[in-house]
MMTF fields as JSON, N, C-alpha, C and O atoms, coordinates in Angstrom:
{
  "mmtfVersion": "1.0.0",
  "mmtfProducer": "UNKNOWN",
  "numBonds": 507,
  "numAtoms": 508,
  "numGroups": 127,
  "numChains": 1,
  "numModels": 1,
  "chainsPerModel": [1],
  "groupsPerChain": [127],
  "chainIdList": ["A"],
  "bondAtomList": [4, 2, 8, 6, 12, 10, 16, 14, 20, 18, 24, 22, 28, 26, 32, 30, 36, 34, 40, 38, 44, 42, 48, 46, 52, 50, 56, 54, 60, 58, 64, 62, 68, 66, 72, 70, 76, 74, 80, 78, 84, 82, 88, 86, 92, 90, 96, 94, 100, 98, 104, 102, 108, 106, 112, 110, 116, 114, 120, 118, 124, 122, 128, 126, 132, 130, 136, 134, 140, 138, 144, 142, 148, 146, 152, 150, 156, 154, 160, 158, 164, 162, 168, 166, 172, 170, 176, 174, 180, 178, 184, 182, 188, 186, 192, 190, 196, 194, 200, 198, 204, 202, 208, 206, 212, 210, 216, 214, 220, 218, 224, 222, 228, 226, 232, 230, 236, 234, 240, 238, 244, 242, 248, 246, 252, 250, 256, 254, 260, 258, 264, 262, 268, 266, 272, 270, 276, 274, 280, 278, 284, 282, 288, 286, 292, 290, 296, 294, 300, 298, 304, 302, 308, 306, 312, 310, 316, 314, 320, 318, 324, 322, 328, 326, 332, 330, 336, 334, 340, 338, 344, 342, 348, 346, 352, 350, 356, 354, 360, 358, 364, 362, 368, 366, 372, 370, 376, 374, 380, 378, 384, 382, 388, 386, 392, 390, 396, 394, 400, 398, 404, 402, 408, 406, 412, 410, 416, 414, 420, 418, 424, 422, 428, 426, 432, 430, 436, 434, 440, 438, 444, 442, 448, 446, 452, 450, 456, 454, 460, 458, 464, 462, 468, 466, 472, 470, 476, 474, 480, 478, 484, 482, 488, 486, 492, 490, 496, 494, 500, 498, 504, 502],
  "bondOrderList": [1, 1, 1, 1, 1, 1, 1, 1, 1, 1, 1, 1, 1, 1, 1, 1, 1, 1, 1, 1, 1, 1, 1, 1, 1, 1, 1, 1, 1, 1, 1, 1, 1, 1, 1, 1, 1, 1, 1, 1, 1, 1, 1, 1, 1, 1, 1, 1, 1, 1, 1, 1, 1, 1, 1, 1, 1, 1, 1, 1, 1, 1, 1, 1, 1, 1, 1, 1, 1, 1, 1, 1, 1, 1, 1, 1, 1, 1, 1, 1, 1, 1, 1, 1, 1, 1, 1, 1, 1, 1, 1, 1, 1, 1, 1, 1, 1, 1, 1, 1, 1, 1, 1, 1, 1, 1, 1, 1, 1, 1, 1, 1, 1, 1, 1, 1, 1, 1, 1, 1, 1, 1, 1, 1, 1, 1],
  "groupList": [{"groupName": "MET", "atomNameList": ["N", "CA", "C", "O"], "elementList": ["N", "C", "C", "O"], "formalChargeList": [0, 0, 0, 0], "bondAtomList": [1, 0, 2, 1, 3, 2], "bondOrderList": [1, 1, 2], "singleLetterCode": "M", "chemCompType": "L-PEPTIDE LINKING"}, {"groupName": "THR", "atomNameList": ["N", "CA", "C", "O"], "elementList": ["N", "C", "C", "O"], "formalChargeList": [0, 0, 0, 0], "bondAtomList": [1, 0, 2, 1, 3, 2], "bondOrderList": [1, 1, 2], "singleLetterCode": "T", "chemCompType": "L-PEPTIDE LINKING"}, {"groupName": "PHE", "atomNameList": ["N", "CA", "C", "O"], "elementList": ["N", "C", "C", "O"], "formalChargeList": [0, 0, 0, 0], "bondAtomList": [1, 0, 2, 1, 3, 2], "bondOrderList": [1, 1, 2], "singleLetterCode": "F", "chemCompType": "L-PEPTIDE LINKING"}, {"groupName": "ILE", "atomNameList": ["N", "CA", "C", "O"], "elementList": ["N", "C", "C", "O"], "formalChargeList": [0, 0, 0, 0], "bondAtomList": [1, 0, 2, 1, 3, 2], "bondOrderList": [1, 1, 2], "singleLetterCode": "I", "chemCompType": "L-PEPTIDE LINKING"}, {"groupName": "LEU", "atomNameList": ["N", "CA", "C", "O"], "elementList": ["N", "C", "C", "O"], "formalChargeList": [0, 0, 0, 0], "bondAtomList": [1, 0, 2, 1, 3, 2], "bondOrderList": [1, 1, 2], "singleLetterCode": "L", "chemCompType": "L-PEPTIDE LINKING"}, {"groupName": "LYS", "atomNameList": ["N", "CA", "C", "O"], "elementList": ["N", "C", "C", "O"], "formalChargeList": [0, 0, 0, 0], "bondAtomList": [1, 0, 2, 1, 3, 2], "bondOrderList": [1, 1, 2], "singleLetterCode": "K", "chemCompType": "L-PEPTIDE LINKING"}, {"groupName": "HIS", "atomNameList": ["N", "CA", "C", "O"], "elementList": ["N", "C", "C", "O"], "formalChargeList": [0, 0, 0, 0], "bondAtomList": [1, 0, 2, 1, 3, 2], "bondOrderList": [1, 1, 2], "singleLetterCode": "H", "chemCompType": "L-PEPTIDE LINKING"}, {"groupName": "VAL", "atomNameList": ["N", "CA", "C", "O"], "elementList": ["N", "C", "C", "O"], "formalChargeList": [0, 0, 0, 0], "bondAtomList": [1, 0, 2, 1, 3, 2], "bondOrderList": [1, 1, 2], "singleLetterCode": "V", "chemCompType": "L-PEPTIDE LINKING"}, {"groupName": "SER", "atomNameList": ["N", "CA", "C", "O"], "elementList": ["N", "C", "C", "O"], "formalChargeList": [0, 0, 0, 0], "bondAtomList": [1, 0, 2, 1, 3, 2], "bondOrderList": [1, 1, 2], "singleLetterCode": "S", "chemCompType": "L-PEPTIDE LINKING"}, {"groupName": "CYS", "atomNameList": ["N", "CA", "C", "O"], "elementList": ["N", "C", "C", "O"], "formalChargeList": [0, 0, 0, 0], "bondAtomList": [1, 0, 2, 1, 3, 2], "bondOrderList": [1, 1, 2], "singleLetterCode": "C", "chemCompType": "L-PEPTIDE LINKING"}, {"groupName": "ALA", "atomNameList": ["N", "CA", "C", "O"], "elementList": ["N", "C", "C", "O"], "formalChargeList": [0, 0, 0, 0], "bondAtomList": [1, 0, 2, 1, 3, 2], "bondOrderList": [1, 1, 2], "singleLetterCode": "A", "chemCompType": "L-PEPTIDE LINKING"}, {"groupName": "ARG", "atomNameList": ["N", "CA", "C", "O"], "elementList": ["N", "C", "C", "O"], "formalChargeList": [0, 0, 0, 0], "bondAtomList": [1, 0, 2, 1, 3, 2], "bondOrderList": [1, 1, 2], "singleLetterCode": "R", "chemCompType": "L-PEPTIDE LINKING"}, {"groupName": "GLY", "atomNameList": ["N", "CA", "C", "O"], "elementList": ["N", "C", "C", "O"], "formalChargeList": [0, 0, 0, 0], "bondAtomList": [1, 0, 2, 1, 3, 2], "bondOrderList": [1, 1, 2], "singleLetterCode": "G", "chemCompType": "PEPTIDE LINKING"}, {"groupName": "TRP", "atomNameList": ["N", "CA", "C", "O"], "elementList": ["N", "C", "C", "O"], "formalChargeList": [0, 0, 0, 0], "bondAtomList": [1, 0, 2, 1, 3, 2], "bondOrderList": [1, 1, 2], "singleLetterCode": "W", "chemCompType": "L-PEPTIDE LINKING"}, {"groupName": "ASN", "atomNameList": ["N", "CA", "C", "O"], "elementList": ["N", "C", "C", "O"], "formalChargeList": [0, 0, 0, 0], "bondAtomList": [1, 0, 2, 1, 3, 2], "bondOrderList": [1, 1, 2], "singleLetterCode": "N", "chemCompType": "L-PEPTIDE LINKING"}, {"groupName": "PRO", "atomNameList": ["N", "CA", "C", "O"], "elementList": ["N", "C", "C", "O"], "formalChargeList": [0, 0, 0, 0], "bondAtomList": [1, 0, 2, 1, 3, 2], "bondOrderList": [1, 1, 2], "singleLetterCode": "P", "chemCompType": "L-PEPTIDE LINKING"}, {"groupName": "GLN", "atomNameList": ["N", "CA", "C", "O"], "elementList": ["N", "C", "C", "O"], "formalChargeList": [0, 0, 0, 0], "bondAtomList": [1, 0, 2, 1, 3, 2], "bondOrderList": [1, 1, 2], "singleLetterCode": "Q", "chemCompType": "L-PEPTIDE LINKING"}, {"groupName": "ASP", "atomNameList": ["N", "CA", "C", "O"], "elementList": ["N", "C", "C", "O"], "formalChargeList": [0, 0, 0, 0], "bondAtomList": [1, 0, 2, 1, 3, 2], "bondOrderList": [1, 1, 2], "singleLetterCode": "D", "chemCompType": "L-PEPTIDE LINKING"}, {"groupName": "TYR", "atomNameList": ["N", "CA", "C", "O"], "elementList": ["N", "C", "C", "O"], "formalChargeList": [0, 0, 0, 0], "bondAtomList": [1, 0, 2, 1, 3, 2], "bondOrderList": [1, 1, 2], "singleLetterCode": "Y", "chemCompType": "L-PEPTIDE LINKING"}],
  "groupTypeList": [0, 1, 2, 3, 4, 4, 5, 6, 7, 6, 7, 8, 9, 10, 7, 3, 8, 2, 10, 4, 2, 2, 4, 11, 12, 3, 13, 8, 2, 14, 12, 8, 15, 3, 0, 16, 16, 12, 13, 7, 5, 7, 7, 15, 6, 10, 7, 17, 1, 4, 4, 4, 10, 8, 10, 4, 1, 0, 10, 2, 3, 3, 16, 16, 18, 15, 4, 0, 17, 10, 13, 4, 1, 10, 5, 2, 2, 12, 4, 4, 4, 18, 3, 3, 4, 12, 8, 7, 10, 4, 5, 18, 12, 5, 1, 5, 1, 1, 11, 3, 10, 10, 13, 4, 10, 10, 16, 7, 7, 2, 10, 18, 3, 7, 4, 7, 10, 1, 6, 6, 14, 15, 4, 15, 4, 3, 6],
  "groupIdList": [1, 2, 3, 4, 5, 6, 7, 8, 9, 10, 11, 12, 13, 14, 15, 16, 17, 18, 19, 20, 21, 22, 23, 24, 25, 26, 27, 28, 29, 30, 31, 32, 33, 34, 35, 36, 37, 38, 39, 40, 41, 42, 43, 44, 45, 46, 47, 48, 49, 50, 51, 52, 53, 54, 55, 56, 57, 58, 59, 60, 61, 62, 63, 64, 65, 66, 67, 68, 69, 70, 71, 72, 73, 74, 75, 76, 77, 78, 79, 80, 81, 82, 83, 84, 85, 86, 87, 88, 89, 90, 91, 92, 93, 94, 95, 96, 97, 98, 99, 100, 101, 102, 103, 104, 105, 106, 107, 108, 109, 110, 111, 112, 113, 114, 115, 116, 117, 118, 119, 120, 121, 122, 123, 124, 125, 126, 127],
  "secStructList": [7, 7, 2, 2, 2, 2, 2, 2, 2, 2, 2, 2, 2, 2, 2, 2, 2, 2, 2, 2, 2, 2, 2, 2, 2, 2, 2, 2, 2, 2, 6, 7, 4, 4, 4, 4, 1, 1, 2, 2, 2, 2, 2, 2, 2, 2, 2, 2, 2, 2, 2, 2, 2, 2, 2, 2, 2, 2, 2, 2, 2, 2, 6, 7, 7, 5, 6, 6, 5, 2, 2, 2, 2, 2, 2, 2, 2, 2, 2, 2, 2, 2, 2, 2, 2, 2, 2, 0, 0, 0, 0, 0, 7, 1, 1, 2, 2, 2, 2, 2, 2, 2, 2, 2, 2, 2, 2, 2, 2, 2, 2, 2, 2, 2, 2, 2, 2, 2, 2, 6, 1, 1, 1, 6, 6, 7, 7],
  "xCoordList": [134.789, 134.448, 135.31, 136.534, 134.57, 135.327, 135.984, 135.418, 137.361, 138.088, 137.119, 137.018, 136.489, 135.435, 134.443, 134.24, 133.804, 133.1, 133.782, 133.295, 135.161, 135.927, 135.988, 135.671, 136.485, 136.822, 135.674, 135.868, 134.408, 133.38, 133.067, 132.662, 133.234, 133.205, 133.973, 133.501, 135.206, 136.308, 135.903, 135.778, 135.655, 135.295, 134.18, 134.121, 133.118, 131.795, 132.045, 131.336, 133.053, 133.402, 134.273, 134.449, 134.912, 135.727, 134.926, 135.314, 133.799, 132.774, 131.97, 131.768, 131.548, 130.847, 131.991, 131.579, 132.969, 133.9, 134.242, 134.303, 134.504, 134.666, 133.406, 133.507, 132.163, 131.047, 130.861, 130.558, 131.019, 130.886, 131.92, 131.624, 133.076, 134.061, 133.523, 133.312, 133.308, 132.845, 131.666, 131.699, 130.571, 129.492, 130.028, 129.781, 130.755, 131.146, 132.027, 131.853, 132.813, 133.387, 132.323, 132.282, 131.634, 130.497, 129.744, 129.491, 129.345, 128.641, 129.475, 128.997, 130.742, 131.479, 131.826, 131.983, 132.001, 132.218, 131.162, 131.337, 130.002, 128.81, 128.051, 127.011, 128.853, 128.412, 127.249, 126.469, 126.964, 125.539, 125.582, 126.604, 124.342, 124.283, 124.226, 124.211, 124.191, 124.394, 125.861, 126.03, 126.789, 128.092, 127.974, 128.795, 127.062, 127.126, 126.12, 125.897, 125.511, 124.608, 125.719, 126.795, 125.217, 126.205, 126.421, 127.488, 125.541, 125.901, 127.243, 128.133, 127.152, 127.948, 129.455, 130.423, 129.46, 130.935, 131.207, 132.307, 130.249, 130.509, 130.551, 131.445, 129.667, 129.527, 130.826, 131.194, 131.431, 132.356, 133.857, 134.693, 133.817, 134.769, 134.663, 135.635, 133.325, 132.972, 133.295, 133.747, 132.932, 133.031, 134.567, 135.005, 135.317, 136.812, 137.548, 138.41, 137.041, 137.65, 137.49, 138.416, 136.127, 135.654, 136.571, 137.126, 136.895, 137.672, 139.085, 139.597, 139.546, 140.996, 140.999, 141.864, 140.202, 140.235, 140.102, 140.763, 139.404, 139.17, 140.392, 140.788, 141.003, 142.418, 143.505, 144.295, 143.47, 144.53, 144.169, 145.097, 142.922, 142.616, 142.901, 143.311, 142.653, 142.865, 144.535, 144.996, 145.252, 146.536, 147.194, 148.031, 146.687, 147.021, 146.684, 147.522, 145.461, 145.252, 146.186, 146.83, 146.31, 147.079, 148.461, 149.28, 148.794, 150.309, 151.246, 152.358, 150.535, 151.111, 150.984, 149.924, 152.198, 152.249, 152.722, 153.406, 152.381, 153.023, 154.431, 154.756, 155.252, 156.563, 157.422, 158.647, 156.54, 157.228, 156.618, 157.135, 155.613, 154.986, 154.901, 154.347, 155.257, 155.319, 153.871, 153.643, 153.1, 151.59, 150.885, 150.147, 151.164, 150.642, 151.23, 150.637, 152.642, 153.433, 152.759, 152.413, 152.488, 151.876, 150.601, 150.347, 149.728, 148.431, 148.6, 147.901, 149.361, 149.566, 150.006, 149.487, 150.914, 151.439, 150.446, 150.388, 149.642, 148.616, 147.546, 147.013, 147.282, 146.157, 146.695, 145.937, 147.953, 148.416, 148.243, 147.749, 148.738, 148.455, 146.956, 146.668, 145.981, 144.624, 144.172, 143.311, 144.602, 144.187, 144.589, 143.711, 145.956, 146.355, 145.82, 145.661, 145.498, 144.776, 143.316, 142.802, 142.727, 141.239, 141.121, 140.135, 142.164, 142.152, 142.349, 141.583, 143.22, 143.199, 141.897, 141.43, 141.332, 140.029, 139.052, 138.438, 138.686, 137.707, 137.737, 136.727, 139.06, 139.367, 140.351, 139.99, 141.59, 142.636, 143.072, 144.004, 142.45, 142.659, 142.058, 140.936, 143.203, 142.825, 141.992, 141.4, 141.939, 141.303, 140.211, 140.416, 139.146, 138.37, 139.035, 138.755, 140.009, 140.551, 141.653, 141.741, 142.464, 143.101, 142.278, 142.57, 141.351, 140.542, 139.792, 139.479, 139.495, 138.872, 140.139, 139.999, 141.266, 142.569, 142.631, 142.651, 142.673, 143.125, 141.907, 142.216, 140.751, 139.643, 139.689, 139.419, 140.109, 140.32, 141.443, 141.348, 142.57, 143.892, 143.501, 143.905, 142.703, 142.536, 141.627, 141.732, 140.828, 140.121, 140.86, 140.509, 141.867, 142.748, 143.696, 143.949, 144.214, 144.859, 143.974, 144.47, 142.726, 141.871, 141.748, 141.781, 141.609, 141.53, 142.866, 142.895, 143.853, 145.433, 145.445, 146.039, 144.836, 144.826, 143.791, 144.054, 142.718, 141.782, 142.729, 142.935, 143.155, 143.925, 144.952, 145.024, 145.835, 146.877, 146.192, 146.644, 145.088, 144.176, 144.001, 144.557, 143.341, 142.855, 144.004, 143.822, 145.071, 146.102, 147.213, 148.054, 147.188, 148.306, 149.713, 150.677, 149.777, 151.093, 150.941, 149.933, 152.385, 152.437, 152.296, 152.03, 152.479, 152.451, 151.438, 151.829, 150.005, 149.147, 148.826, 148.111, 149.399, 149.097, 150.205, 150.176, 151.367, 152.46, 152.716, 152.805, 152.784, 152.811, 154.008, 154.176],
  "yCoordList": [47.862, 48.025, 47.234, 47.269, 46.348, 45.715, 46.644, 47.675, 46.225, 46.959, 47.321, 48.471, 46.323, 46.561, 47.826, 48.703, 47.69, 48.89, 50.186, 51.231, 50.089, 51.327, 51.924, 53.083, 50.901, 51.365, 51.882, 52.955, 51.447, 52.077, 53.438, 54.369, 53.571, 54.857, 55.901, 57.008, 55.558, 56.495, 56.76, 57.922, 55.705, 56.162, 57.037, 57.958, 56.805, 57.535, 58.924, 59.84, 59.186, 60.53, 61.241, 62.453, 60.419, 61.066, 61.411, 62.329, 60.62, 61.079, 62.359, 63.275, 62.28, 63.42, 64.717, 65.835, 64.625, 65.769, 66.314, 67.538, 65.485, 65.863, 66.766, 67.965, 66.033, 66.787, 68.231, 69.242, 68.216, 69.441, 70.472, 71.66, 70.013, 70.926, 71.626, 72.835, 70.6, 70.973, 72.107, 73.101, 71.731, 72.688, 73.867, 74.935, 73.82, 75.115, 75.994, 77.211, 75.435, 76.046, 76.88, 78.104, 76.106, 76.743, 77.694, 78.766, 77.46, 78.531, 79.698, 80.821, 79.536, 80.755, 81.328, 82.547, 80.809, 81.668, 82.446, 83.421, 81.975, 82.517, 83.55, 84.179, 83.539, 84.49, 84.102, 84.97, 82.8, 82.477, 82.728, 82.539, 83.209, 83.368, 82.141, 82.144, 80.938, 79.699, 79.59, 78.938, 80.12, 80.046, 80.628, 80.223, 81.543, 81.953, 81.289, 81.746, 80.074, 79.32, 78.495, 78.089, 78.373, 77.477, 76.186, 75.639, 75.605, 74.185, 73.993, 73.162, 74.991, 75.048, 75.312, 75.097, 75.805, 76.307, 75.137, 75.028, 74.32, 73.249, 71.794, 71.048, 71.357, 70.136, 69.539, 68.37, 70.448, 69.824, 69.479, 68.6, 70.508, 70.099, 68.949, 68.215, 68.646, 67.217, 65.907, 64.821, 66.339, 65.257, 64.936, 63.791, 65.998, 65.863, 65.079, 64.2, 65.575, 65.049, 63.592, 62.836, 63.175, 61.455, 60.986, 59.927, 61.504, 61.133, 60.691, 59.574, 61.753, 61.75, 60.642, 59.768, 60.632, 59.571, 58.163, 57.291, 57.847, 56.684, 56.416, 55.253, 57.304, 56.896, 56.515, 55.591, 57.377, 56.95, 55.655, 54.963, 55.248, 54.049, 52.776, 51.764, 52.856, 52.113, 51.752, 50.618, 52.913, 52.97, 51.99, 51.123, 52.272, 51.584, 50.095, 49.246, 49.765, 48.15, 47.607, 46.599, 48.16, 47.473, 47.563, 46.808, 48.424, 48.746, 49.023, 48.508, 50.162, 50.689, 52.405, 52.959, 53.065, 54.492, 55.387, 54.959, 56.685, 57.586, 57.871, 57.935, 58.04, 58.073, 56.906, 56.94, 55.696, 54.521, 53.521, 52.418, 53.889, 53.178, 54.155, 55.241, 53.933, 54.746, 55.274, 56.462, 54.468, 55.018, 55.795, 56.761, 55.316, 56.217, 57.693, 58.685, 57.528, 59.032, 59.798, 60.948, 59.211, 59.889, 60.487, 61.68, 59.561, 60.109, 61.191, 62.187, 61.191, 62.16, 63.428, 64.468, 63.443, 64.769, 65.195, 66.358, 64.138, 64.648, 65.481, 66.489, 64.798, 65.464, 66.96, 67.929, 67.054, 68.376, 69.393, 70.497, 68.94, 69.767, 70.17, 71.326, 69.193, 69.258, 70.241, 71.045, 70.293, 71.252, 72.489, 73.276, 72.772, 73.88, 74.676, 75.896, 73.743, 74.299, 74.59, 75.584, 73.97, 73.98, 75.438, 76.169, 75.709, 76.879, 78.091, 79.055, 77.968, 79.01, 79.139, 80.275, 78.249, 78.14, 78.682, 79.568, 78.499, 78.851, 80.009, 80.528, 80.376, 81.469, 82.312, 83.488, 82.053, 82.911, 83.393, 84.187, 82.947, 83.158, 84.882, 85.268, 85.767, 86.917, 87.41, 88.488, 86.435, 86.969, 85.536, 84.439, 85.871, 84.627, 83.868, 82.674, 84.179, 83.376, 82.549, 81.375, 82.896, 82.189, 81.214, 80.027, 81.753, 80.628, 79.572, 78.489, 79.779, 78.753, 77.766, 76.555, 78.424, 77.501, 76.712, 75.503, 77.128, 76.302, 75.465, 74.494, 75.532, 74.75, 73.486, 72.342, 73.889, 72.86, 72.048, 70.831, 72.618, 71.823, 70.83, 69.667, 71.359, 70.53, 69.244, 68.215, 69.27, 68.348, 67.334, 66.156, 67.723, 66.892, 66.065, 64.87, 66.876, 66.24, 65.189, 64.099, 65.416, 64.608, 63.128, 62.041, 63.263, 62.156, 61.599, 60.375, 62.117, 61.531, 60.863, 59.787, 61.37, 60.525, 59.31, 58.277, 59.427, 58.33, 56.967, 55.867, 57.414, 56.538, 55.845, 54.616, 56.672, 55.924, 54.961, 53.824, 55.382, 54.587, 53.46, 52.445, 53.395, 52.312, 51.233, 50.015, 51.825, 51.121, 50.78, 49.913, 51.462, 51.239, 51.467, 50.817, 52.432, 52.679, 54.463, 55.13, 54.924, 56.414, 56.893, 58.052, 56.007, 56.16, 55.31, 54.429, 55.463, 54.744, 54.493, 53.561, 55.374, 55.201, 54.63, 54.477, 54.28, 53.688, 52.192, 51.977, 51.418, 49.871, 49.368, 48.177],
  "zCoordList": [-128.971, -130.509, -131.284, -131.153, -132.281, -133.159, -134.158, -134.522, -134.672, -135.721, -136.975, -137.403, -137.462, -138.543, -138.376, -139.214, -136.922, -136.73, -136.593, -137.022, -135.861, -135.819, -137.192, -137.462, -138.144, -139.523, -140.05, -140.621, -140.06, -140.617, -139.941, -140.637, -138.688, -138.077, -138.624, -138.883, -138.817, -139.563, -140.829, -141.215, -141.609, -143.155, -143.145, -143.959, -142.142, -142.416, -141.858, -142.275, -140.891, -140.699, -141.486, -141.369, -142.413, -143.254, -144.65, -145.372, -144.97, -145.793, -145.49, -146.287, -144.23, -143.639, -143.461, -143.769, -143.126, -142.992, -144.188, -144.305, -145.211, -146.65, -147.007, -147.266, -146.992, -147.477, -146.753, -147.388, -145.725, -144.953, -145.397, -145.527, -145.615, -146.29, -147.446, -147.546, -148.408, -149.582, -149.655, -150.381, -148.708, -148.661, -148.133, -148.693, -147.093, -146.509, -147.576, -147.646, -148.258, -149.398, -150.263, -150.383, -150.727, -151.72, -151.006, -151.555, -149.857, -148.982, -148.699, -148.865, -148.266, -148.144, -149.435, -149.365, -150.638, -151.778, -152.323, -153.054, -151.933, -152.379, -151.225, -151.421, -150.0, -149.008, -148.422, -148.03, -148.279, -147.731, -146.305, -145.646, -145.747, -144.223, -143.427, -142.196, -144.266, -143.287, -142.715, -141.685, -143.259, -142.655, -141.293, -140.47, -140.894, -139.539, -138.501, -137.38, -139.071, -137.878, -137.132, -137.57, -136.007, -134.852, -135.26, -134.983, -135.893, -136.22, -137.144, -136.963, -138.194, -139.004, -138.631, -139.36, -137.393, -136.705, -135.712, -135.171, -135.495, -134.244, -134.827, -134.426, -135.722, -136.162, -137.015, -136.897, -137.838, -138.505, -137.572, -137.784, -136.511, -135.395, -134.752, -134.572, -134.292, -133.68, -134.601, -134.238, -135.873, -136.717, -136.864, -136.762, -137.103, -137.451, -135.866, -135.888, -134.826, -133.651, -133.544, -133.249, -133.826, -133.864, -134.929, -134.637, -136.135, -137.235, -136.694, -136.765, -136.181, -135.548, -134.385, -134.448, -133.471, -132.512, -133.078, -132.513, -134.027, -134.766, -135.474, -135.547, -135.976, -136.513, -135.632, -135.826, -134.566, -133.636, -132.952, -132.534, -132.791, -132.292, -133.054, -132.486, -134.474, -135.423, -135.364, -135.234, -135.483, -135.589, -134.439, -134.688, -133.196, -132.063, -132.209, -131.904, -132.675, -132.779, -133.73, -133.44, -134.79, -135.967, -135.609, -136.132, -134.759, -134.292, -135.33, -135.452, -136.317, -137.317, -137.103, -136.813, -137.293, -136.789, -137.818, -138.747, -137.705, -138.573, -138.245, -137.06, -139.131, -138.943, -138.72, -138.594, -138.677, -138.757, -139.781, -139.957, -140.388, -141.452, -142.728, -142.558, -143.601, -144.985, -145.346, -145.575, -145.368, -145.971, -144.746, -144.942, -143.541, -142.525, -142.258, -141.832, -142.655, -142.738, -143.723, -143.449, -145.038, -146.133, -145.723, -145.89, -145.134, -144.751, -143.754, -143.943, -142.768, -141.843, -142.4, -141.995, -143.292, -143.926, -145.073, -145.473, -145.592, -146.321, -145.665, -146.13, -144.317, -143.492, -143.131, -143.173, -142.804, -142.299, -143.403, -143.171, -144.867, -146.036, -146.204, -146.514, -145.994, -146.125, -145.105, -145.462, -143.947, -142.744, -143.407, -143.761, -143.635, -144.167, -145.191, -145.157, -146.29, -147.502, -147.127, -147.638, -146.444, -145.84, -144.981, -145.082, -144.211, -143.412, -144.484, -144.516, -145.166, -146.214, -147.074, -147.16, -147.638, -148.192, -147.38, -147.975, -146.292, -145.563, -144.556, -144.083, -144.266, -143.219, -143.743, -143.807, -144.175, -144.191, -145.65, -145.777, -146.624, -147.889, -148.089, -147.762, -148.737, -148.69, -149.783, -149.725, -151.002, -152.179, -152.365, -151.845, -153.161, -153.34, -154.295, -154.18, -155.423, -156.183, -155.29, -155.651, -154.259, -153.541, -152.724, -152.572, -152.274, -151.255, -152.297, -151.801, -153.619, -154.295, -154.849, -155.02, -155.071, -155.31, -154.246, -154.475, -152.961, -151.802, -151.479, -150.788, -151.735, -151.709, -152.706, -152.342, -154.158, -155.01, -154.809, -154.967, -154.455, -153.893, -152.721, -152.707, -151.757, -150.648, -151.113, -150.445, -152.125, -152.676, -153.302, -153.251, -153.892, -154.668, -153.517, -153.672, -152.29, -151.216, -150.633, -150.353, -150.428, -149.736, -150.613, -150.037, -152.011, -152.819, -152.796, -152.928, -152.677, -152.248, -151.006, -150.936, -149.933, -148.714, -148.765, -148.149, -149.437, -149.629, -150.385, -149.873, -151.614, -152.203, -151.438, -151.439, -150.716, -149.713, -148.767, -148.629, -148.092, -147.095, -147.829, -147.411, -148.854, -149.585, -150.169, -150.194, -150.577, -151.189, -150.126, -150.362, -148.998, -147.95, -148.451, -148.046, -149.362, -150.312, -150.377, -150.61, -150.07, -150.11, -151.679, -151.996, -152.449, -153.915, -154.522, -155.288, -154.261, -154.651, -156.226, -156.592, -157.075, -158.466, -159.293, -160.514, -158.332, -159.08, -158.308, -157.099, -159.228, -158.873, -158.866, -158.607]
}
């Protein structure tokens, strides 16, 4: 698989993953029965697995790694925060207000991750 194709897979998975997270948040907050459907519980994990696998493969190909390259370190810790906030938003938040706040914060973190990825800079808005 060429690097460009791998990058397209990665970006496509990121878009799909975010779209599913966004929709699951809305469905969850509205108490939609769609949240109980099997595909809603399986597909996001499959997409996220492919997203992570493509990220690791690209890091190996370009020989840049988290904890060694600042921008990938920022993406890595951003991803951890995104996962934590997403878990609070969709599963562990005790109140609807907490869940919505975590959902919104996760979207901000996702935007930060995208900016870091596109600028290869842990402080993408500072030149």
